[in-house]
Structure formats: structure tokens, C-alpha cells
N, C-alpha and C positions, 0 to 999 in steps of 0.2 A: 918858663916854664910853664904848662898846660897844670888848672885846680881843676885839681878831683873828687867827687865826691858822690857818695850812693850811699844806700839801704846794703849792710850784711845781715840777714836776719838767719837764727842757731836755732836749730828743730836737733829733736833729735827723742828717745826716749825717757823716762823719771828717772831721776839721779846718772844720769850718765856725767855729768861735769860742765853742763851749761851753764851756770851762774859764774863758778869756778873763773870756766874762761874766759866767760865777759868778763867779769872785776878783772885779770890777769891785764886782757887786752887797755881796761880805760884806766888801769892805775889806783882805781878806789870801788870803796866795798858801796855796790849799790844794788844787785842784789845778793835778797838772805840763801844762805846754804845752811845745810841740814842733813844728817846719812837720810831724812824721811823719804816718802817719794812726795808729790805733786807742794812743794814748799812756793814753787814762785807759782801765783797765779794769774800775772799779768803780764804784759806787754812789756816791754821795761824798755827804753832807750838808754845806751847809754853813747857818745860822742867820744873820739877823738880825734884834738886839732890837731897838726900840722900847718907847717908855710904853704905847703902847695896841694892839700889831702882833707878832704874832712867827712872823717867814715859813723858813719848812725849803725850803730850796734843793735839788734835786742835780737833781748834776753826770752825764748817763753816759757809755755808750761808744757814740762813731760806731755807727752802723745802718750793717751789713753783714750778708751771705752767706755765713754760718758755716761753717769748711776745718775745723777739728781742734777738738775737745772745750772748752776753752779760750775760742773763741770763741765756743762755743755757751750756756756761764756768761754771757760777756759781756751776749751777748743777754738772755741771759734775764733782767737787769738791766734793761733796757731796757723789759720786757714787762711787769715790775713797775711801772715810774710811769705806767702808766696804772691800773692798780691804786687808789692809795689818789693822785690828781695833787686837786687844789684845781682848780689851776692849772694847762694846760699850755702850756710855750713852746715854741715850732716853730720849729728855728734853720735859715735855710737864708741863700747867701750869694749877692752880687751872681753871676748867668750860671749859677745852678745851674737846671736844669728836673725833678728829679721824684729822691725819696726811695729810698734803694739796693733798698728791700719794699714789694713794692707793698700788702703785707695789712698792714704799718703807716701807712702812708699812708691806706688804706682806713680802719684804725680813724683816726686822727686827723680825716678828716670827716666820719664818722659819731656825732662821740664827743658825747655832752650837758655833762660837763667841758666850763669858759674855754677856748679857745685865745686864746692871743698867738703871733704869726707876728712874728719876726723876721728882717729882711730883714739880712745885714748884709753889715759890708763897705766899706759906700756909702761908702769914704774912697775906694777903688779903683772911683771909676767918674762919671758922668756923667747933667745932668742930662735926658735923653732917654731914658739906659737905665734908672737912678730909676724914670719912669715907667711905662716898654715894663714892666719886672718885679713892679711892686705892680698891673699891672691883668692883668701873667696868672696870678700868687697867687690874687689876688685872687674871680679863675674858677674856678682851680686848690680855692681851701678857704672856700670861700662862710660856713664859721663862724668864720673867725679874725678876729680885730683885727689891723690889719699897725702892725710903727711899721719905719720904714727905721733901723740902727742903725751906728756904726762900734764894739763895742766895745773894741777894741784904746783908739781917742783916745777914747771916754767920750761921744760923743757919742750922745748921747735913753735917754740909758746911766738917770739918774734919773726921766725923765717913763714909761720903761715900772714901773721899779721901781714905780711911785706908781700906775698904773693894775692894779699887780696887786694892793697893800694892800686897791684900790678895791676887790678884785675877791674877794677872799679872805671868807670866813662868822665870823661873831660865836664867838669860842670859845678859851676857857684855854689860856693858853700848855701848851707839853707838853714841854718842858724847863727848867728853870731858867733864868734873863735873863743866865749871865753865862756859858752853854754857847755855843761859835763851834761842833761837830760832834760827831757821834754816834762818829767815825775815835776809837779809845787815840791816846797818841804814835809810839809803832810801825809803824805805817801811814804815817804823813808821814816818817818816819826812812825807811824803805822805798820812799816814793816819791820824794824828793829826789835819793839815790840813782839811783833805774832811767829820770828822768828826762836826770843827768851820762848816762847810758849810752844812754841817745836820742839828746842831743846829738853824741855822740860820733864814734858806730858806726855802721856800715853796715850795708845788706843783710840778712840774718836776722839776725845779733848783736841788736837791743834786743827781735825779739819771741820768743826762747829763752830768754829774762834773768824769772828772778824774783826778789825782796830776801828772804832774811828773815834778820831782825835781833833774835837771839838771846841778847843781856843790853844791858838799858836801865837803868842805876845813875844817881841824883840823887843827887850832892851837895851841900851850899852853893856852891860857884863852880863848879865845876865836872860835864859829866853825860859820862858816859864807855859807849861804842858798841860791840855788834862785832856786826860786821853778812857772814852770808855771801852773795854773788853766784850763786846758783847756771844751770851752762846744759848744754846737753842734749848734746853732745858733747863732745874733750879742745881737737879741733880749735879749736872758741872760749871752751875756757876760754885758752887762748896764747895769743888774739886777747884778749882782757877785761886778759888782765895785761900782755902787750905786752912789748917789748924791753927785762930788765933789768926788768922792772917798771912801766916809766913813765906805760904807757897807766893801768893801776889804779893807778897816785898820784898819778896828774894825778882823775881819776875824786876818788879818793878827798880829795884838798884840795880839789876842789870840791863838794862836797856838805857839805865842813867847815863852810865860809863861811856857805853856806845854813842847814846849820844850826845855828847859830848862833844869825841872825839871827831866824832861825823863832821857837827857844828863849827869844831876850835871852841868854845861859847860855855861856860859853866848852863846844869839847863835842870830848869825842877818839872820835876814831874809828880804829876796826880796822878792815881790808876785808878776805876772805877769797871763791876763785874755787873752788864746787866741782861739777864735773858729776853730775845730777842727771838720769838718762836718758828721754824720753820725756813728761817732767815735764804738758807741758799735754793730753796729751788720760791723763791717769793720775785716776780719778776721785775717787783714796782722795788725791792729793798737792791736787788744785785745791780737796778738801774745807778741809784743809789749810792754802790758805794766801789760805781765804779766798772762795773762789768755790762752785757748787753750795751755796749756804748753806740 
């Protein structure tokens, strides 16, 4: 059989389930998932290998109108998703009416790339609403194949994946077949810590945070990590640490448990908090953290 390979890029509004779908396809937790918007900041590549295929899946940040430099960079990752896609997966949720950026929507309906439109979270719907939504999206995006799915429950996920493989071009593999992602180990350390901050802190705190894993030493039985949580203001530093360090300790304990699952090995994690003023608007800092590449 001919070998197929290609880039499948997932785009859509914040919180529609893109990361849940990506993780369901890959079978690993590569993208962090929380109920907060703008959880995904980077374009994360997850690779699914079969004997006669290699699917290169990209999870991208939710589409927003940028308010500062970091968000501009996040939308840059979304724009790049149109440039190398062999298949575009446009994800919406039940009840959604439009993309938050009209220019992106126009790109979707005028592209020559095959488009799969996934109507997600159908487990929260009924038959009448589902039929009405399918009708609406068929009219809005006539160039798309529409699949109702529940990424969380796994409904129709395998069928969508099989259709993606059918649409891929014939091509040799782009990466060795045992590769799961293009991101280095430290990236996932940062993301797992950031997920815990998104879960446990409110208001602007999670959005003012960046993680920098400065040490990662793998020994035979243990991995030793040292990570710094960057915030923009002293007041944020105090909130992250909490009374007698309790809040920071909770983040550390929960992150370590997930890191041990992810790496399949004992983990020693040291966490520190540092003020890095206005890093979200500093081009040099953003480049250092892997944005604006």
C-alpha cells in the first residue's frame, strides 16, 4: 500500500475542544486542557504513526482579537496553520454562530485545502438542535465535510481520523516513526506546571504567567527539574506563593504527579517564582519563550 503523510491543522474559537480532540487522536496528553480560554499558547505538533501513514496534527491557540504582543504571537501560530495544512479541521461547538475573526472565517470558506468541520460537544445537545446546527454550518461553510462529534466522550473521533487519512496525500514520513511530537521535554514540563496554575488561580494570574524550566537532569531512576514561574508584578508573586507557600506547594505536588505519569519515572521538581515585568509585551522575552519564531 502507498504511504500517506501530511499536516492536519486544528483551528477554531477558544474552548471549543481543540486540545481534547488532539489528545484523543494522539492517545497522549500533549495539549493542556482547562475550562479557561486561551489555554493553548503555542502551535503543538502531535504525531500519529501507522504502518502506512503518518498524521502530523497541530493544535493551535483559539482565535481571538489580539490585545497585546503575546496574543499577536499566538495568532501568528494560527495564521501559519493555513500555510502548510494538507487538511484543515475547523472545530465549532453546539450553539456557536461565528468565528471571532472574520478574516480567518473568509480564509476557511475560500481555501482549496480540504476542510473538515467538527460540530463538537453534541453530548450537550438534542437531535433537533443538532440538525439545525448542521444545516446552518452547511450553508456557512459549503466547502466543508461536517461531522458531529464529542471529543470528550470519543464519539465519532475514530471515523473523523479515518477520513483524515483518506484525504492525506501520498508521501513518505516526515519524522521517524517512533516520534510523538516536535516539542522538547522541557516544553511539556512548562505546560504541565502552567496547567495547574490555570486550574487553581483566578482573574489575570494565569495569563500573566510563563514557565521557564532551567534545569532538566535525567538519571537512571529519577528526573530532577528546576522551573521558574514568571509573573509580571510583585502582587502576582505573592498570590502564586500563597500563605506560608501553601498555594505554590499544591501546584508543585500536582505537577509532579502528572510529570511522573508523562515521563514514566520518578520526578523531583523544584519551583521558584520570579517577577519579569511586562514580559507579555516584550519582543525579546517572547522570542526567548518560543513565541515570535
